[in-house]
N, C-alpha and C positions, 0 to 999 in steps of 0.2 A: 559532469553534465546534470542539470536539474531533471529529476524524474517526474514526468507529468503523466497522470492517470485520469485527467478530467473527463475524457471521452468515455472511459469505462464506467463512470458513476453518473453519467448524464441523466439516466433514467433509473428510478428505483424499482427493483424487482427482487424476486426471491433469491437469497444468497448473493446479493450484489457485492458486498464487501469480501465475501469468501474467496472470490477469484483473485483478489489482491494478495491473499495470504501465501500464494505460491510463487511470488516474484522474489528474486534474489537481490538484484541491484537496487540499492537504496533501501533495503528492508531492514527490519530490526534484527533479523537473523545474522546478517552480515556485520552489523554493529556489535552484536552481543555474544557471538558464538565462542570467542576466546575466553571471556570471563565466565561464560556458562560452563565450558569444559573444565576450567580450573576449579570452580565450585563443586562440580560433580566428582572430580577426582579427589579433592580434599574430603568430601563427605564419605566417599567409599573407603578411603584409607582409615579414617576414624572409626567407621563401622567395623572394618576387619580387625582393627586393634582391639576394639571392645569385645568382639565376639570370640576372637581366637587367642589373644595374648594376655589379657588381664586375668588375674586370679579373682576368687569370689570377693575377698575383702576390697580389692581394687575396683571391682565392678560396683560394689556398694558405694564407695567414695565417688566414683564417676557418676553414679546415678544422682547423688545429691548435687554434684556440680552441674549436671545437665538440667536438673529441675530448676536450679537457681538461674541458669542462663535462659531457660525457657520463660521464666517469669520476668526476666529483665527485658525481654523483647517488647513487652507491653508498655514499658516506660519510655520508649523512643517514639515520638510523634512523626512517624514516617509520612503519612498522607498529608499532614499539614505542611511540613517542611518542604517536601518535594513538590507539592501542588503549587504553593506560593512561588517557589523558585522557578519552576518551569513556566508558569504564567508570566513572570517577569521576563524570562528569556525570550519567549515567543513574541511578546509585545515589542521588545527591543529589536528582535530579528526583522519584524515587518517594518518598523520605523527606519531601520538602516536601508531596506530596499527602497522605500519611498524617498530616501535622501540621495539616491544615485542621480546625478545630473543628466537630464535628457534635453537635447537642443530643439525640440519640436516647436515650442512657442517662440523661442528666440529666432529660429530660422524663418518663421512666417513673418515676424516683424521686420527682419532684415530684407527679405524679398519684397516686401510691400513699401518700404520707406527709404531704402538706399537705391537711388535711381541711376540710370545710365546703361544703354545697351553697348556702349563702346568698350574698349579694352580696360580703360580706367575704372569704369563702373563694375565690370566683372571682377577686376582685381580687388576692389574695395569689399564687395560682398563675400567673395571667397576667402579673403584674408580675415574678415571679421568672424566668420563662422569657424575658420580654422583655429583662430585664437581661443575660441570657446572650447573646441574639442581638445586643444592642447592642454588647457587647464584641467579638463577632466582626466586626461591621460596621466598628467603629473600627480594628481591626487590619488588616482587608482594605483599608480606605482607605489605609493606610500602605504596603502592599506591592503592590497590584494597580492597574494603570492603568485597567482597565475599571471597577472599583468607584469609583475616584476621579472618573472622568468622570461616573458616575451620581450620586454624592453629593459634589460639589465643595466644599460648605460645610456647616456644621452646620445651617443652615436647611433644607437638603434632607433631612438626617437626621431633623429634627423633623417635617417635612412628610410623610415616609414612615411616621411612626408609631412609630419605634424609640425616640423620646425625647419627653418632654413639655417645655413651656416652662419649668416650674419646675425640672425636672431639668437642662435646658440651663443655666439660671442658676447652679444649684449646681455643675455641671460646670465652667463657665468661671470661677467664683469660686475654684476650687482651682488655685493657681499651681504649676506644675512645669516644669522645663526639659526633661523627658523625655516620652515618649509616655504618654498618659493612658488607654490602652485598658483598664487594670486597674481603673479607678474603678467601673464597673458591677459588677464582681465583688465589690468591697467592699460596695456597696449590697446585693448579693444576700446576703452573709453577715449583715449587720445585720438585714435583713428576715427572714431565716430564724430568727435568734435571737429576734426579736420574736414570730414565729409560735409558737415554742416556749414563750415566756412566756405567750402567750394561750391555749395549749392546742391550737392548730391542728396542731402537730407534737407527738405524744402522748408521746414518750419521747426520751431522749438518744441512743439507738441510731439512731433515724430521723434525728435532727439530724446525727449523725456521718456517716451515709450521704449526706446532702445535701451536707455539706462535702467529703467525699471526691470525689464526682462533680464538684463545682464545681472542685476543685483540678486534677483531670485535664483538665477543659475549659480552665481558665486556663493550664495548662502547654502545651497545644497552641497557644494564642494566643501564648504567649511563644516557642515554638519557631519559629513563623512569623516573628516579629519578628527573632529572631537569625539565621535563614537569610537574611533580607533584609539584615541588618547585616553579617554575616561571609560574604564571598564566597570563592570559590576564589582563592588567591593570584594576583595580577595577573601575576607573573613567569611562572607556569606557562602561563597563557593566551598570553602574549607569545611564549614559547618555541615553543609548538605552532604559532602563527600564522606566526612567522618561518620555522619549519622547512618548512611547507607552501608558503609563497610562494617561498622560495628554491629549493626543489626544482623547482618548475615554471618558475622563471626560468632555471635551468640547462637544463631540458627544452626551453624555447623555442629555445635556441641549439644544444644538443647533439643534439637529435633531428631536425635538418634533414637533407635529402638532401645528400650530399657527393660531389663528383666525385673520382676517384682522383688521388693526388698524382703518381704515375708514369704515363706514357702507356700502357704495356702492362698496368697493374695492373687487375684486375677490380674493379669497384665494386659497391655495394649496389643492390638493386632500388629504382627510383625510385617511391615511393609518394606520390602527391600529397596524399593524406589519411592522416595517421599514426594509424591505428586504435588501435594498442596504446597510444600516448601519450594519445590522447583518452579511452580507457577508464580509464587510470590517473588522469587528471585527474578523471574522473567519480567514481571510487571515493574517492580521497583527499580531494579538495575537497568532495565530498558528505559524507564523514565529518565534516569540520570544520564544515560547515553544519548538520549534525544537532546537534552540540554547541552551536553558536551559537543554535539555536532553543530548545533545552530547558534551557539554563543558567539562564534565568529564566522559569519557566512561568506567571508572573502578568502577562504582557504581552497582546498582541493578535494573536499568530500563530495559524495555523490549529489547531495542536495544543496551545495553551495552555489552562490550566484555565478552565472556565466559572464564574467566581466569582459573577457576578450570578445565574445560575441556582441556584447553591447557596444564596445568601442567600434567594431566593424560596422555595425548597423548605424550608429550615430553619424559616423563620418560619411558614409555613402548617402544616407538620406538627406543630411544637411547640405552637402555640396550639390546634390541634385535639385533641391528646392530653391537654392539661391542663385543657381546658374542656368541650368537647362530649363527650369520652369519659370524663369523670370519673364513676365509678360508673354508667356507662351500659353495662350488660352484657346480653348475650343470655341467654335462659333456659337454665339448665344441665339437661341431661337425659341419658338413657342413649344411648351412642353406638351405631353400627351393629354393632359387634363385641362387644356386651355379653355375649352368651351363647356366644361362640366363644373357644376356648383359643388359637388361632393366627389372628391377623389377616392377611388376604390381600387387599390392594386389587386391584380388577380391572384388566385390561390392555385396551388397544384392539387392533384388528386389526393396526395398524402396529407394535405392540410385543409381539405375542404370541410372537414367536420368542425373546424374552428369557427366557420361562418354562422353556424347554428346557435352559438352561444350569445346570449344578449350582452350588450355593453354594460359595464358597471357604472351606475349613476350615483351611488352613495348608499351607505348602510341603512339609512332611514327612508329610502325612497319608496319601498314597498310596505312600510309599516302601516297597519290599519289604525285609523283615527278612532277616537272614543265614540261609541255609539250614542251616548247621551248628547243631544244637541245643545243642552245648556252649557256644557263644558267648552263649547266652541264660540260662545257669545263674547264679543269684545267688552272689556271693562275699562272705564276711564281711570287712568292713574293720576294720583295727586301727589307729586313729589314734595310739595311744600309741607304736607302733614307730617307730624312727628311719628316715628316708628313706635308701635305698641308692643310692649314686652309683657306677654301674658304668661302665667305659670305654665310649665310644660304639662303637669298632670291634669290640669283643668281642661286641656284639649281632648283628653281621651276618657276621662272619668265622667260618668253621668251625674253622680252626686259629689258635692264638694267635700274634700277631706279637711278635717280640723287642722291638719298640719300645713295646709296650703292656703296662702292668702289670696282672697278673691278681690282684692282692692283694685288692682289694675284692670281686671276683667270688667267690673262694673263701670269704671271710669271710662274705659276705652269705648264701650258700646254706645255711650251717650255722646262722647266728645267727637266721635268720628262716624257720622251717619252714613258715609259712603262705604263703610265696611260692613254694613248690614247684609244679611243673607238675601239673595234675590227673591226668594219666595215671600219675604215679608211685605213687599210692595206690589208684587205682580199678581197676587191672589192665588199662586200655585200652592198645592198642599205641601206642608212642611214634612221633610223626611223624619223629623223628630216628634211628630204629633203623638205617637204612641208611647213616648217616653214620659214617665211620671216624674213630677217635680218634687223635690225634697223641701218641705216647708221650712225646716231649720236652715237649709242653705239659702233660701230666699230671704229669710230674716237676717241672716248674716251679711248678705250682699247689701240690703237696705241700710243696715247699721254702719257698714264701712263707707257707703256713699254719703251718709249723714256726716260722718267724721271728716270726709274729704271736703264737703261743702264748708264745714266750720273752719278747717285749716285754710281754705282759700279765702274765706270771708275775713279771717283775721289778718291776712296779708294784703287784701285789696282795700283801698281808701274808700271812705264814705263820700257821698255827693258833696259834702263840704270840704273835702280834701284831707280829712283826718282818718287815721287808722281806727278800726273798731277796737274798743276796749273790752276787757273781760266782762264788765257790767252790761255792755250792749249785747254781747254774745249771750249772756244769761237771759236778758230780756227777750231776745229773739227766740231762744229755746222755750221760754214760757209761752210766747205767742203761738209757737208751733205745737204746744202741748207735750214737749219733751221733758224728761226729768232734768232738773237743774244740777249742774256740776260746778263745784267751787273751783275756780281757776285762780291760782295765785301767781302773781307776777314774780319772775326771778329777781333776786336781789343782786346788787353789784358784786357782792362777795362771791356768790355762787357762779356768776358769769366769769369772774377772774379765774376761779378754780377750774372751770370747764375749759377756758383757753389754755391754762397751764397743762391740763391733761392732754389736750389735743396736740400741744407742741412737744410733749414728752418731758416737761420740766418737773422737778420734784415739788 
């Protein structure tokens, strides 16, 4: 029987989990007490042998062996090996539970799409849902020891009402070397197709819905079979088990009380009961026992799945839904809040304090906006303008650094007038009015802007349709009063060498 303690931990309070420590059924004490007693007895025997039976020379030799064993325990990665293994086991355990087939969705589809209040309609609905339950019983007999003990033979399945004698003969006449849990699902599909031909299922959409729900149900049966077939690799389980057992075998020898090797040497405190070692055994060995218990949840442990109860529940609920509840509806009328725009169910005295709590509208609902009204002014976006990439340091430094190029900064401020600061045109005082400008930085910006103009001018054609030559550039510099720079056109030989360098050719 599954141990449920959900109500005990519904509310957090002082010492909440401590009350669970005194429960026996399903507890770690029940799982571990036998191994714990064996470990304590072996530790006590070795301690008595060391204290009473060994000579001085033998004690010195045992001390060296014990120190070696104690150092060896640090070489076994217990936390990593056990933690990863138990995590894998717990994930697999919950996945197996979610793979147990439940007929709730299928029975709703059958009740709403297989019509007929006569005896033939009842037989169709009850037979369809019984086939689904029969498939679940057959697969659970294959994976659960509890279900197999309840239905050890097919005679017990027939006697329980999941199968008729004719269906059993048909089932046994079909020879297959594999598990035949899927045969009732095929019977379901054929019977649903026959109901469609007879008009009990009124359209192909309803038939498709029946088939889809059945396929989901059959897929869960198949997953249970494969979880039972494909286990966690044996080598992994062996590695974890050997790691735990070898760790505590070293602890049996290495954690003993040892007398000092030298006469004047100070020894350790003689603890007749090694509390830290026993707690370590309780934690690590208990961790391994948890994995051992839930690696196959279809057994008969305290926390294994109650598969027999699930079978009883599924059969009773599904037959009730497709038979007694078929078109058995209460009268439809106006609800209590018919004339109210906002429905507000009443509270009891125990829950009245919850009405004082405001509704949650969003984490940013009560956030205070910026006090500066300029930050809330709308700004027109121009997505057609290219993005400006300015150096990162120039956004934070007052003066330009020689290592940072200000080329893009000067180009962007002129080419994109919509990016100007709002105080430039509105007459507002600039927040940077007190900041002193660096003349060297200003001169550097003007020089880089001049170079940009020259590069653009060399690429743009003249009014006559010709590109500007180096001579025309020199003339323009002379007219502007700038120093002349000799520009030499690249030769064809240098162009070829540059192309070869770019292509990675020798």
